Phi, psi and omega in degrees: 000149177234157175269121184274175176298339176287343183088021179241157176275132183214142169264145178244094189281353185098186187301139176282345183087349180282151180231135177299136181262359180286147187291145177235140183231133173108184180278131180270142168232115187250140171276275176199160172232082184209069188290142168219019178198170183193154166194250191226011178163181178214151165248152177195169180250146175233121178249135178271116181268339183284166181270002178233158178299155180236141179247125175279124184260355183149177181200161176253151175228176183244114183234154171264196177055060184308135179093349180285154176259130188228160175247125179243135174243144176242125173250143178226164174206152172276122188110166185294154174280344187294126177092348181235022185302330186242025177251092185302332180292345180268002185236154176238133177290116181273335180167165179222137175240116183262015181227048179270114181267121181292132176265359180099165186302132177068016171242143186289127173253120190276141178243124184265073172237119192222187179061038177261110186265126179245132185272149183298140177079000184257152174250135181236139170275136175241139176226108176265123183241128172279088187297330183270008177311132014258041173302325169214178169246143181276119187269138177209187190231136176295143175120179180107188356297139181235142182257133174233130186208162166227200184289342188246327185227153174225127177254131174239118185288158183221268190237160160270155185231149180268187180233139000287176182304145176068024183251001178164151183231159175228124181244147343260151181224140181262123177295137173261103186206160164234125172266133175253125186220162176220148172296138177282129180294130177283147180299141180292143177259119179276118178265120181300138178233150179264134174288166180300318181294325178292324178296316179298317180297316180297322179295317178296320180298316178296322179295317180296316179299318178295319179296317180297318180298320179294317180298318180297322181291322181287334180273350182288000000 
């Protein structure tokens, strides 16, 4: 047993084998699911590496108390989470899901908070808060900051967080999460086209202009 950031003794037996049944959409980017500590949330940074905007469609977290119903809130900010972990005025509530069913320690529990648009080349702070703590404990891993990335996104881990939100941090802690994302479709560009009748009219107009020019030249 180890003493967690919550101040309780806990054994970490590994994956429960349970899998979240809630739907997931998009490309996954996973940090890890290997908890050895816990409390009520994590902060971390997300950088957009792609040249187009990215939309977060939802994410997974690591919770104990398998089968419990929990409330998760996500706060975001433009700019890094480092140094502002406990300043609520620096964060914006992006969404809350009050029906997060725990799949058990080291198994993904899905959170349905979506339509979060991230712009290319920008870094955003993320703060996932287990608002309903102690309905479960939010599981994470000692260590970091650690970088996890693919061709489009980069996650840099930061702190573990206490309850209620913005009331205390523990450094350094690695968030156990999977972000599901999709490239944001760029608006279609309408290219003007000429109808067949417009083409005929333009051709006739050019012919008439040419005929008049020739007549003027011959009469000169």
